KETIMAR-287290 format. One record per residue: chain; x, y, z of N, C-alpha, C in turn; residue number from 1; residue in one letter. Coordinates in steps of 0.02 Angstrom, whole numbers, m for minus. Layout:
{A, {X, Y, Z}, {X, Y, Z}, {X, Y, Z}, NUM, a}
...
# end
This chain:
{A, {40, m56, 0}, {m5, 5, m21}, {41, 55, m4}, 1, m}
{A, {87, 70, 38}, {143, 122, 39}, {170, 132, m36}, 2, i}
{A, {208, 91, m58}, {233, 77, m109}, {184, 102, m167}, 3, c}
{A, {114, 87, m176}, {75, 96, m203}, {79, 182, m213}, 4, a}
{A, {69, 212, m147}, {59, 260, m141}, {118, 304, m159}, 5, y}
{A, {188, 275, m141}, {236, 340, m162}, {235, 342, m251}, 6, i}
{A, {223, 279, m274}, {222, 263, m361}, {181, 312, m364}, 7, f}
{A, {125, 325, m333}, {54, 387, m362}, {100, 428, m379}, 8, a}
{A, {137, 466, m313}, {157, 512, m302}, {183, 529, m351}, 9, i}
{A, {269, 487, m373}, {299, 480, m432}, {265, 510, m487}, 10, v}
{A, {230, 446, m488}, {182, 464, m569}, {152, 521, m559}, 11, a}
{A, {124, 577, m525}, {77, 634, m540}, {147, 690, m544}, 12, r}
{A, {217, 677, m522}, {250, 732, m545}, {276, 713, m625}, 13, i}
{A, {275, 669, m634}, {302, 635, m698}, {243, 675, m761}, 14, c}
{A, {202, 666, m727}, {124, 702, m772}, {147, 764, m801}, 15, l}
{A, {169, 795, m745}, {180, 876, m741}, {255, 891, m803}, 16, h}
{A, {281, 837, m809}, {346, 864, m857}, {319, 858, m921}, 17, l}
{A, {368, 881, m979}, {325, 866, m1030}, {381, 834, m1060}, 18, a}
{A, {376, 781, m1096}, {426, 720, m1114}, {459, 767, m1184}, 19, p}
{A, {517, 751, m1167}, {585, 808, m1243}, {612, 743, m1281}, 20, q}
{A, {601, 683, m1254}, {615, 632, m1275}, {586, 535, m1278}, 21, d}
{A, {617, 489, m1304}, {581, 439, m1303}, {574, 420, m1248}, 22, d}
{A, {641, 421, m1220}, {649, 379, m1158}, {605, 393, m1075}, 23, a}
{A, {588, 470, m1098}, {513, 504, m1039}, {466, 466, m1046}, 24, i}
{A, {455, 461, m1127}, {400, 452, m1143}, {367, 391, m1132}, 25, t}
{A, {434, 351, m1114}, {395, 284, m1106}, {389, 269, m1045}, 26, e}
{A, {418, 307, m981}, {397, 313, m903}, {349, 341, m921}, 27, i}
{A, {324, 406, m945}, {270, 444, m928}, {200, 415, m954}, 28, v}
{A, {190, 385, m1004}, {142, 342, m1036}, {96, 310, m979}, 29, n}
{A, {153, 251, m980}, {124, 212, m907}, {118, 241, m865}, 30, p}
{A, {165, 275, m830}, {95, 307, m763}, {52, 358, m800}, 31, l}
{A, {38, 375, m837}, {m29, 412, m844}, {m78, 362, m846}, 32, r}
{A, {m65, 298, m877}, {m122, 244, m878}, {m138, 206, m817}, 33, a}
{A, {m79, 207, m761}, {m103, 170, m708}, {m137, 217, m670}, 34, m}
{A, {m122, 271, m672}, {m146, 348, m615}, {m222, 358, m654}, 35, t}
{A, {m244, 338, m716}, {m300, 355, m740}, {m364, 332, m699}, 36, r}
{A, {m418, 360, m666}, {m445, 329, m634}, {m510, 262, m666}, 37, p}
{A, {m515, 229, m650}, {m550, 193, m680}, {m633, 186, m672}, 38, k}
{A, {m674, 178, m723}, {m733, 213, m725}, {m768, 195, m657}, 39, p}
{A, {m757, 107, m646}, {m805, 72, m579}, {m798, 128, m511}, 40, e}
{A, {m746, 155, m512}, {m706, 185, m456}, {m734, 257, m455}, 41, a}
{A, {m747, 289, m515}, {m800, 355, m522}, {m873, 364, m466}, 42, r}
{A, {m913, 318, m453}, {m952, 292, m439}, {m951, 243, m381}, 43, c}
{A, {m921, 243, m342}, {m903, 194, m286}, {m941, 220, m242}, 44, a}
{A, {m969, 173, m195}, {m1009, 197, m139}, {m980, 177, m66}, 45, r}
{A, {m996, 225, m30}, {m978, 233, 36}, {m977, 165, 53}, 46, p}
{A, {m926, 164, 111}, {m914, 91, 131}, {m979, 74, 167}, 47, r}
{A, {m1025, 10, 172}, {m1098, m29, 205}, {m1084, m35, 273}, 48, p}
{A, {m1035, m23, 298}, {m1004, m56, 380}, {m1000, 12, 422}, 49, w}
{A, {m1002, 60, 383}, {m1023, 141, 442}, {m1083, 185, 429}, 50, r}
{A, {m1096, 190, 471}, {m1168, 239, 478}, {m1146, 289, 509}, 51, r}
{A, {m1188, 339, 487}, {m1176, 413, 517}, {m1241, 434, 534}, 52, a}
{A, {m1218, 474, 578}, {m1283, 499, 601}, {m1271, 588, 632}, 53, q}
{A, {m1286, 626, 604}, {m1242, 667, 643}, {m1169, 656, 656}, 54, g}
{A, {m1145, 702, 722}, {m1074, 658, 734}, {m1094, 586, 742}, 55, s}
{A, {m1125, 563, 763}, {m1145, 502, 815}, {m1121, 432, 739}, 56, n}
{A, {m1058, 432, 743}, {m1038, 372, 710}, {m1032, 291, 742}, 57, v}
{A, {m1082, 258, 720}, {m1073, 177, 738}, {m1044, 127, 701}, 58, r}
{A, {m980, 88, 737}, {m970, 50, 691}, {m999, m7, 685}, 59, a}
{A, {m1022, m35, 631}, {m1071, m104, 611}, {m1027, m163, 625}, 60, m}
{A, {m1046, m217, 634}, {m1041, m282, 585}, {m983, m297, 670}, 61, g}
{A, {m1005, m268, 706}, {m974, m298, 774}, {m1029, m351, 834}, 62, r}
{A, {m1002, m396, 850}, {m1054, m433, 876}, {m1080, m430, 942}, 63, t}
{A, {m1032, m375, 986}, {m1080, m384, 1049}, {m1100, m313, 1047}, 64, g}
{A, {m1147, m293, 1093}, {m1201, m224, 1095}, {m1175, m208, 1162}, 65, r}
{A, {m1150, m117, 1163}, {m1161, m73, 1231}, {m1231, m49, 1231}, 66, l}
{A, {m1250, m70, 1302}, {m1310, m42, 1306}, {m1271, 3, 1375}, 67, v}
{A, {m1313, 65, 1384}, {m1307, 106, 1435}, {m1357, 123, 1478}, 68, a}
{A, {m1338, 126, 1556}, {m1390, 136, 1590}, {m1405, 216, 1606}, 69, i}
{A, {m1429, 258, 1596}, {m1412, 341, 1616}, {m1483, 341, 1667}, 70, e}
{A, {m1459, 423, 1679}, {m1493, 459, 1713}, {m1476, 515, 1763}, 71, g}
{A, {m1523, 521, 1806}, {m1472, 590, 1851}, {m1452, 563, 1926}, 72, g}
{A, {m1419, 610, 1983}, {m1425, 568, 2037}, {m1474, 522, 2080}, 73, e}
{A, {m1466, 476, 2120}, {m1512, 454, 2151}, {m1584, 400, 2099}, 74, g}
{A, {m1549, 405, 2022}, {m1612, 372, 1995}, {m1601, 285, 1993}, 75, a}
{A, {m1548, 268, 2018}, {m1560, 190, 2025}, {m1528, 159, 1962}, 76, g}
{A, {m1475, 201, 1921}, {m1432, 164, 1878}, {m1393, 93, 1923}, 77, k}
{A, {m1361, 114, 1948}, {m1296, 50, 1974}, {m1318, m8, 1982}, 78, s}
{A, {m1402, m9, 2031}, {m1426, m70, 2035}, {m1472, m85, 1982}, 79, t}
{A, {m1499, m62, 1928}, {m1519, m53, 1864}, {m1479, m98, 1815}, 80, q}
{A, {m1403, m85, 1814}, {m1367, m116, 1770}, {m1345, m168, 1792}, 81, a}
{A, {m1334, m176, 1856}, {m1331, m231, 1883}, {m1374, m291, 1868}, 82, g}
{A, {m1435, m268, 1881}, {m1474, m332, 1866}, {m1495, m339, 1771}, 83, l}
{A, {m1497, m293, 1746}, {m1491, m312, 1686}, {m1446, m361, 1660}, 84, l}
{A, {m1391, m317, 1683}, {m1305, m371, 1656}, {m1327, m445, 1668}, 85, a}
{A, {m1332, m464, 1741}, {m1353, m553, 1742}, {m1404, m554, 1699}, 86, v}
{A, {m1489, m504, 1708}, {m1510, m533, 1653}, {m1530, m577, 1610}, 87, a}
{A, {m1465, m525, 1557}, {m1447, m560, 1488}, {m1368, m576, 1479}, 88, i}
{A, {m1335, m598, 1532}, {m1278, m627, 1530}, {m1210, m568, 1499}, 89, g}
{A, {m1215, m510, 1521}, {m1180, m478, 1495}, {m1137, m450, 1540}, 90, a}
{A, {m1073, m404, 1523}, {m993, m390, 1542}, {m1024, m321, 1596}, 91, e}
{A, {m1026, m324, 1644}, {m1057, m254, 1683}, {m983, m202, 1695}, 92, l}
{A, {m997, m135, 1689}, {m960, m95, 1701}, {m978, m20, 1717}, 93, t}
{A, {m934, 9, 1718}, {m961, 85, 1735}, {m932, 134, 1714}, 94, r}
{A, {m950, 201, 1711}, {m904, 260, 1706}, {m921, 325, 1743}, 95, e}
{A, {m870, 368, 1765}, {m806, 351, 1756}, {m775, 308, 1775}, 96, p}
{A, {m742, 247, 1758}, {m696, 226, 1771}, {m704, 148, 1747}, 97, g}
{A, {m716, 78, 1770}, {m691, 13, 1734}, {m676, m13, 1714}, 98, g}
{A, {m591, 31, 1736}, {m518, 6, 1722}, {m465, 40, 1764}, 99, s}
{A, {m430, m1, 1791}, {m396, 28, 1824}, {m364, 95, 1816}, 100, p}
{A, {m336, 113, 1768}, {m309, 193, 1742}, {m379, 254, 1757}, 101, v}
{A, {m452, 205, 1710}, {m494, 272, 1712}, {m502, 255, 1789}, 102, a}
{A, {m511, 222, 1839}, {m532, 218, 1901}, {m478, 272, 1950}, 103, e}
{A, {m447, 273, 1940}, {m403, 334, 1957}, {m427, 397, 1932}, 104, r}
{A, {m426, 420, 1868}, {m454, 464, 1856}, {m523, 491, 1870}, 105, i}
{A, {m555, 427, 1915}, {m633, 440, 1916}, {m613, 449, 2002}, 106, r}
{A, {m573, 433, 2041}, {m560, 459, 2119}, {m560, 529, 2106}, 107, a}
{A, {m504, 562, 2060}, {m475, 651, 2042}, {m532, 683, 2050}, 108, l}
{A, {m581, 671, 1966}, {m640, 708, 1967}, {m699, 699, 2012}, 109, l}
{A, {m708, 656, 2043}, {m775, 665, 2111}, {m740, 661, 2192}, 110, l}
{A, {m690, 684, 2193}, {m643, 701, 2232}, {m675, 760, 2299}, 111, d}
{A, {m736, 782, 2325}, {m746, 839, 2346}, {m690, 916, 2366}, 112, p}
{A, {m642, 863, 2380}, {m595, 914, 2387}, {m559, 948, 2338}, 113, s}
{A, {m561, 929, 2294}, {m536, 966, 2241}, {m576, 1018, 2204}, 114, l}
{A, {m637, 1030, 2235}, {m668, 1110, 2237}, {m680, 1108, 2166}, 115, g}
{A, {m693, 1150, 2122}, {m724, 1182, 2056}, {m682, 1171, 2008}, 116, r}
{A, {m705, 1142, 1959}, {m656, 1123, 1916}, {m658, 1171, 1853}, 117, l}
{A, {m617, 1184, 1804}, {m653, 1223, 1736}, {m687, 1177, 1692}, 118, a}
{A, {m741, 1192, 1672}, {m781, 1139, 1630}, {m755, 1089, 1574}, 119, p}
{A, {m691, 1153, 1536}, {m686, 1094, 1493}, {m624, 1042, 1533}, 120, r}
{A, {m607, 1080, 1564}, {m558, 1027, 1602}, {m568, 934, 1647}, 121, a}
{A, {m629, 977, 1662}, {m688, 912, 1673}, {m714, 872, 1615}, 122, e}
{A, {m735, 899, 1577}, {m744, 846, 1513}, {m687, 820, 1494}, 123, l}
{A, {m638, 849, 1472}, {m588, 816, 1459}, {m546, 767, 1495}, 124, h}
{A, {m559, 765, 1561}, {m535, 706, 1604}, {m565, 658, 1624}, 125, l}
{A, {m652, 667, 1600}, {m718, 625, 1587}, {m670, 567, 1514}, 126, m}
{A, {m673, 599, 1468}, {m679, 578, 1399}, {m596, 536, 1399}, 127, l}
{A, {m556, 574, 1449}, {m478, 529, 1454}, {m505, 461, 1482}, 128, a}
{A, {m531, 447, 1545}, {m546, 412, 1571}, {m608, 346, 1529}, 129, a}
{A, {m655, 384, 1468}, {m691, 363, 1429}, {m626, 325, 1373}, 130, r}
{A, {m588, 339, 1348}, {m559, 315, 1298}, {m472, 256, 1310}, 131, a}
{A, {m459, 285, 1376}, {m437, 214, 1414}, {m491, 155, 1425}, 132, e}
{A, {m548, 160, 1468}, {m598, 112, 1483}, {m593, 57, 1413}, 133, h}
{A, {m644, 119, 1360}, {m640, 62, 1282}, {m593, 32, 1266}, 134, l}
{A, {m546, 71, 1266}, {m485, 22, 1247}, {m463, m37, 1286}, 135, s}
{A, {m463, m47, 1345}, {m434, m111, 1392}, {m502, m141, 1419}, 136, s}
{A, {m555, m130, 1410}, {m609, m162, 1425}, {m664, m160, 1371}, 137, r}
{A, {m696, m115, 1352}, {m757, m115, 1312}, {m751, m147, 1275}, 138, i}
{A, {m701, m102, 1231}, {m690, m149, 1161}, {m661, m220, 1149}, 139, e}
{A, {m623, m259, 1190}, {m585, m318, 1178}, {m665, m355, 1210}, 140, p}
{A, {m705, m334, 1239}, {m777, m363, 1261}, {m827, m384, 1200}, 141, a}
{A, {m837, m312, 1175}, {m880, m308, 1103}, {m850, m361, 1063}, 142, l}
{A, {m791, m339, 1038}, {m759, m372, 976}, {m768, m461, 979}, 143, s}
{A, {m774, m487, 1066}, {m741, m540, 1080}, {m825, m565, 1066}, 144, g}
{A, {m876, m539, 1075}, {m952, m564, 1060}, {m986, m533, 1113}, 145, g}
{A, {m959, m525, 1164}, {m999, m512, 1243}, {m1039, m447, 1231}, 146, r}
{A, {m1108, m459, 1252}, {m1118, m392, 1258}, {m1099, m356, 1332}, 147, d}
{A, {m1105, m287, 1338}, {m1076, m252, 1389}, {m1142, m201, 1426}, 148, v}
{A, {m1143, m203, 1494}, {m1190, m144, 1509}, {m1140, m98, 1558}, 149, v}
{A, {m1167, m21, 1533}, {m1116, 23, 1562}, {m1158, 61, 1597}, 150, v}
{A, {m1165, 64, 1674}, {m1167, 129, 1701}, {m1151, 191, 1702}, 151, d}
{A, {m1181, 225, 1646}, {m1164, 294, 1616}, {m1104, 310, 1559}, 152, r}
{A, {m1116, 319, 1512}, {m1075, 321, 1455}, {m1067, 408, 1422}, 153, f}
{A, {m1098, 404, 1360}, {m1086, 471, 1331}, {m1158, 532, 1353}, 154, a}
{A, {m1212, 468, 1349}, {m1253, 522, 1372}, {m1248, 532, 1436}, 155, g}
{A, {m1229, 540, 1496}, {m1224, 563, 1556}, {m1154, 638, 1534}, 156, s}
{A, {m1120, 629, 1489}, {m1073, 688, 1474}, {m1098, 719, 1452}, 157, t}
{A, {m1148, 690, 1401}, {m1186, 787, 1353}, {m1224, 809, 1415}, 158, l}
{A, {m1275, 761, 1446}, {m1316, 803, 1521}, {m1254, 842, 1551}, 159, a}
{A, {m1213, 787, 1596}, {m1186, 870, 1634}, {m1126, 896, 1616}, 160, y}
{A, {m1099, 875, 1550}, {m1039, 929, 1535}, {m1063, 986, 1508}, 161, q}
{A, {m1121, 962, 1464}, {m1157, 1008, 1400}, {m1227, 1039, 1441}, 162, g}
{A, {m1271, 1029, 1454}, {m1314, 1036, 1474}, {m1302, 1087, 1557}, 163, y}
{A, {m1268, 1022, 1585}, {m1285, 1045, 1673}, {m1221, 1106, 1653}, 164, g}
{A, {m1137, 1101, 1634}, {m1105, 1140, 1643}, {m1115, 1214, 1604}, 165, r}
{A, {m1152, 1202, 1562}, {m1150, 1256, 1484}, {m1115, 1261, 1446}, 166, g}
{A, {m1079, 1194, 1421}, {m1035, 1209, 1379}, {m1076, 1167, 1283}, 167, l}
{A, {m1068, 1200, 1260}, {m1099, 1191, 1194}, {m1093, 1101, 1173}, 168, s}
{A, {m1170, 1080, 1192}, {m1176, 1030, 1170}, {m1171, 990, 1105}, 169, v}
{A, {m1162, 1034, 1045}, {m1129, 1034, 979}, {m1064, 993, 1008}, 170, a}
{A, {m1039, 1027, 1036}, {m946, 1017, 1038}, {m942, 932, 1084}, 171, e}
{A, {m985, 959, 1128}, {m968, 891, 1179}, {m969, 824, 1139}, 172, v}
{A, {m1020, 854, 1113}, {m1043, 775, 1079}, {m978, 769, 1005}, 173, r}
{A, {m969, 823, 982}, {m900, 799, 932}, {m820, 766, 989}, 174, e}
{A, {m825, 796, 1055}, {m781, 761, 1087}, {m783, 694, 1105}, 175, a}
{A, {m857, 685, 1103}, {m857, 609, 1127}, {m844, 557, 1085}, 176, c}
{A, {m872, 590, 1008}, {m847, 536, 957}, {m783, 533, 941}, 177, d}
{A, {m746, 584, 975}, {m677, 571, 940}, {m644, 541, 1003}, 178, l}
{A, {m657, 556, 1053}, {m624, 494, 1126}, {m657, 415, 1116}, 179, a}
{A, {m702, 430, 1092}, {m739, 332, 1098}, {m718, 320, 1033}, 180, a}
{A, {m688, 348, 979}, {m672, 308, 905}, {m738, 299, 877}, 181, g}
{A, {m780, 351, 878}, {m863, 321, 844}, {m893, 292, 899}, 182, g}
{A, {m878, 263, 939}, {m921, 229, 980}, {m978, 250, 1021}, 183, r}
{A, {m1045, 215, 1009}, {m1088, 253, 1040}, {m1131, 186, 1071}, 184, w}
{A, {m1166, 187, 1123}, {m1203, 118, 1132}, {m1273, 129, 1072}, 185, p}
{A, {m1289, 62, 1084}, {m1338, 27, 1023}, {m1408, 54, 1067}, 186, e}
{A, {m1407, 63, 1128}, {m1463, 91, 1163}, {m1459, 120, 1220}, 187, l}
{A, {m1475, 175, 1240}, {m1459, 203, 1312}, {m1521, 205, 1367}, 188, s}
{A, {m1522, 191, 1390}, {m1597, 178, 1431}, {m1597, 222, 1492}, 189, v}
{A, {m1660, 287, 1486}, {m1646, 346, 1544}, {m1686, 325, 1586}, 190, l}
{A, {m1675, 313, 1669}, {m1731, 309, 1713}, {m1736, 376, 1747}, 191, l}
{A, {m1787, 395, 1710}, {m1814, 484, 1728}, {m1847, 470, 1784}, 192, d}
{A, {m1825, 496, 1846}, {m1877, 528, 1906}, {m1868, 593, 1937}, 193, i}
{A, {m1926, 599, 1954}, {m1938, 708, 1960}, {m1877, 696, 2038}, 194, p}
{A, {m1853, 771, 2008}, {m1802, 784, 2060}, {m1842, 787, 2112}, 195, l}
{A, {m1854, 805, 2142}, {m1904, 814, 2225}, {m1878, 723, 2247}, 196, d}
{A, {m1899, 670, 2202}, {m1880, 632, 2239}, {m1808, 586, 2233}, 197, l}
{A, {m1767, 636, 2197}, {m1720, 619, 2176}, {m1679, 633, 2259}, 198, a}
{A, {m1686, 694, 2265}, {m1678, 726, 2328}, {m1686, 697, 2400}, 199, e}
{A, {m1740, 675, 2392}, {m1761, 611, 2435}, {m1719, 553, 2460}, 200, r}
{A, {m1704, 524, 2411}, {m1647, 479, 2405}, {m1564, 490, 2444}, 201, r}
{A, {m1579, 567, 2413}, {m1510, 573, 2422}, {m1505, 577, 2510}, 202, w}
{A, {m1562, 613, 2503}, {m1556, 618, 2613}, {m1556, 559, 2640}, 203, a}
{A, {m1579, 508, 2608}, {m1576, 449, 2661}, {m1531, 426, 2652}, 204, a}
{A, {m1476, 407, 2573}, {m1437, 374, 2595}, {m1372, 415, 2648}, 205, d}
{A, {m1384, 474, 2646}, {m1332, 529, 2674}, {m1343, 511, 2739}, 206, r}
{A, {m1408, 502, 2760}, {m1438, 514, 2847}, {m1401, 411, 2875}, 207, a}
{A, {m1403, 355, 2813}, {m1373, 295, 2851}, {m1276, 308, 2853}, 208, g}
{A, {m1253, 263, 2834}, {m1173, 237, 2879}, {m1138, 266, 2797}, 209, s}
{A, {m1186, 278, 2746}, {m1142, 278, 2693}, {m1094, 333, 2673}, 210, g}
{A, {m1050, 355, 2627}, {m1006, 400, 2625}, {m1051, 471, 2585}, 211, p}
{A, {m1016, 542, 2610}, {m1069, 598, 2586}, {m1045, 605, 2522}, 212, g}
{A, {m1080, 635, 2484}, {m1088, 690, 2421}, {m1015, 691, 2389}, 213, p}
{A, {m1007, 655, 2325}, {m951, 684, 2287}, {m952, 744, 2264}, 214, d}
{A, {m900, 764, 2214}, {m890, 832, 2206}, {m948, 836, 2171}, 215, r}
{A, {m979, 795, 2132}, {m1055, 812, 2065}, {m1109, 787, 2095}, 216, i}
{A, {m1103, 766, 2151}, {m1177, 758, 2186}, {m1199, 813, 2207}, 217, e}
{A, {m1131, 861, 2241}, {m1135, 915, 2301}, {m1155, 959, 2258}, 218, a}
{A, {m1167, 977, 2197}, {m1178, 1029, 2145}, {m1270, 1037, 2168}, 219, e}
{A, {m1276, 1104, 2167}, {m1328, 1148, 2170}, {m1399, 1130, 2133}, 220, d}
{A, {m1445, 1122, 2161}, {m1516, 1118, 2146}, {m1521, 1124, 2060}, 221, r}
{A, {m1507, 1186, 2033}, {m1516, 1224, 1985}, {m1477, 1163, 1929}, 222, e}
{A, {m1406, 1131, 1967}, {m1377, 1112, 1905}, {m1389, 1037, 1886}, 223, f}
{A, {m1421, 1000, 1943}, {m1456, 936, 1931}, {m1537, 952, 1909}, 224, h}
{A, {m1559, 1005, 1899}, {m1627, 1041, 1871}, {m1588, 1015, 1785}, 225, q}
{A, {m1548, 1049, 1778}, {m1519, 1069, 1705}, {m1504, 991, 1677}, 226, r}
{A, {m1465, 961, 1710}, {m1460, 873, 1701}, {m1504, 855, 1682}, 227, v}
{A, {m1568, 859, 1723}, {m1617, 800, 1710}, {m1645, 850, 1650}, 228, g}
{A, {m1659, 913, 1631}, {m1693, 929, 1563}, {m1650, 900, 1498}, 229, e}
{A, {m1578, 902, 1505}, {m1533, 874, 1462}, {m1557, 800, 1446}, 230, g}
{A, {m1557, 770, 1481}, {m1574, 708, 1476}, {m1625, 691, 1427}, 231, f}
{A, {m1690, 720, 1460}, {m1731, 718, 1431}, {m1743, 735, 1357}, 232, r}
{A, {m1715, 799, 1357}, {m1687, 803, 1284}, {m1646, 773, 1219}, 233, a}
{A, {m1587, 750, 1265}, {m1585, 704, 1229}, {m1606, 644, 1190}, 234, l}
{A, {m1665, 609, 1255}, {m1689, 546, 1252}, {m1748, 566, 1175}, 235, a}
{A, {m1784, 630, 1187}, {m1830, 664, 1152}, {m1801, 661, 1088}, 236, a}
{A, {m1774, 664, 1061}, {m1716, 701, 995}, {m1694, 625, 969}, 237, a}
{A, {m1687, 578, 994}, {m1656, 520, 947}, {m1685, 447, 1007}, 238, d}
{A, {m1738, 462, 959}, {m1783, 392, 1020}, {m1769, 318, 981}, 239, d}
{A, {m1721, 333, 920}, {m1704, 257, 895}, {m1653, 233, 929}, 240, e}
{A, {m1619, 252, 971}, {m1562, 228, 1029}, {m1570, 241, 1092}, 241, h}
{A, {m1630, 281, 1122}, {m1649, 291, 1168}, {m1734, 262, 1195}, 242, w}
{A, {m1723, 244, 1260}, {m1765, 223, 1280}, {m1812, 255, 1356}, 243, v}
{A, {m1857, 294, 1382}, {m1849, 313, 1429}, {m1900, 285, 1455}, 244, v}
{A, {m1867, 263, 1538}, {m1913, 216, 1594}, {m1922, 247, 1644}, 245, v}
{A, {m1992, 240, 1685}, {m1992, 273, 1742}, {m1970, 254, 1799}, 246, d}
{A, {m1916, 289, 1827}, {m1859, 275, 1882}, {m1895, 269, 1946}, 247, g}
{A, {m1961, 298, 1952}, {m1978, 308, 2021}, {m2017, 238, 2042}, 248, s}
{A, {m2038, 202, 1996}, {m2066, 139, 2031}, {m2027, 95, 2049}, 249, a}
{A, {m2057, 28, 2080}, {m2023, m14, 2132}, {m1958, m36, 2100}, 250, p}
{A, {m1917, m51, 2141}, {m1863, m88, 2096}, {m1855, m116, 2042}, 251, t}
{A, {m1923, m182, 2056}, {m1918, m236, 2018}, {m1981, m234, 1953}, 252, d}
{A, {m2004, m180, 1982}, {m2053, m168, 1913}, {m1987, m109, 1843}, 253, e}
{A, {m1958, m68, 1894}, {m1913, m33, 1827}, {m1865, m98, 1792}, 254, v}
{A, {m1846, m127, 1840}, {m1782, m200, 1814}, {m1838, m215, 1743}, 255, a}
{A, {m1890, m251, 1787}, {m1918, m294, 1708}, {m1945, m235, 1646}, 256, a}
{A, {m1947, m175, 1663}, {m1970, m116, 1607}, {m1898, m107, 1568}, 257, a}
{A, {m1845, m107, 1601}, {m1794, m107, 1596}, {m1764, m174, 1520}, 258, v}
{A, {m1789, m215, 1576}, {m1760, m294, 1520}, {m1808, m283, 1469}, 259, l}
{A, {m1862, m276, 1483}, {m1918, m278, 1403}, {m1916, m233, 1348}, 260, a}
{A, {m1867, m170, 1365}, {m1862, m124, 1346}, {m1783, m157, 1281}, 261, a}
{A, {m1751, m173, 1315}, {m1689, m194, 1281}, {m1700, m254, 1268}, 262, v}
{A, {m1731, m310, 1291}, {m1743, m375, 1220}, {m1772, m353, 1159}, 263, t}
{A, {m1825, m302, 1185}, {m1856, m295, 1135}, {m1840, m241, 1062}, 264, e}
{A, {m1790, m202, 1077}, {m1773, m149, 1022}, {m1705, m185, 1004}, 265, r}
{A, {m1664, m217, 1046}, {m1596, m276, 1027}, {m1595, m352, 1005}, 266, l}
{A, {m1664, m362, 1029}, {m1664, m425, 1017}, {m1616, m490, 1055}, 267, g}
{A, {m1584, m433, 1111}, {m1548, m486, 1160}, {m1602, m526, 1209}, 268, i}
{A, {m1571, m580, 1196}, {m1615, m653, 1227}, {m1606, m653, 1314}, 269, k}
{A, {m1645, m675, 1359}, {m1625, m683, 1426}, {m1582, m725, 1458}, 270, v}
{A, {m1549, m720, 1488}, {m1485, m776, 1491}, {m1535, m835, 1526}, 271, a}
{A, {m1486, m875, 1510}, {m1532, m946, 1567}, {m1530, m954, 1628}, 272, p}
# end
């Protein structure tokens, strides 16, 4: 391939030379014939195994499927991601984190003693963790034919760093696409709950023996309101790849609704 590329460059240079004698003509004419486009190449169609939707490029032909469980704080994402992974026999992971390096970035991002980060710095730390997570864990599982359930993915980045922090959603989308090498979930499940219920759940968690709020959980009510609105806007704009489930129902009812959505939309079978 490299030799052909170099040969083509030489050919183009030679084609600009006016042949002065038979020796040069013998070189130029074959090169001209070799570099002339073939008729069928002029109307070649794009490769069928890549499909674009705005900046959302999803690679086709891989057997494993990526399902993201999305939602704001207190929506029950971790619980439902775990239940779904068991039900369909998928690998379970989370973001930010999911691999040794990404977990270290997670600890930095969520450390309440860190204080306020510049929004773009926060965004790129999130994306650095995702790039490492994808490379070391998600992509190997997908290419090996395993489905993967992830607790948060790009939808959370768009909702939190785009809608929540006020960065351009279009720019955040492009950055997500670049960091993930075009990988987007086949389906994102939004667990939607009212902010009042989320706040009651946070208060109950903090009243127990659990840790206090992390740096992002500790943001003000207006921030979490924007995040929730962002999630709903994302789901409404792309109903092909998003499904909304009422996260305020009892845990088993939510799990049944999530499982039904995933099996129906992706054709994934329940694990025996």
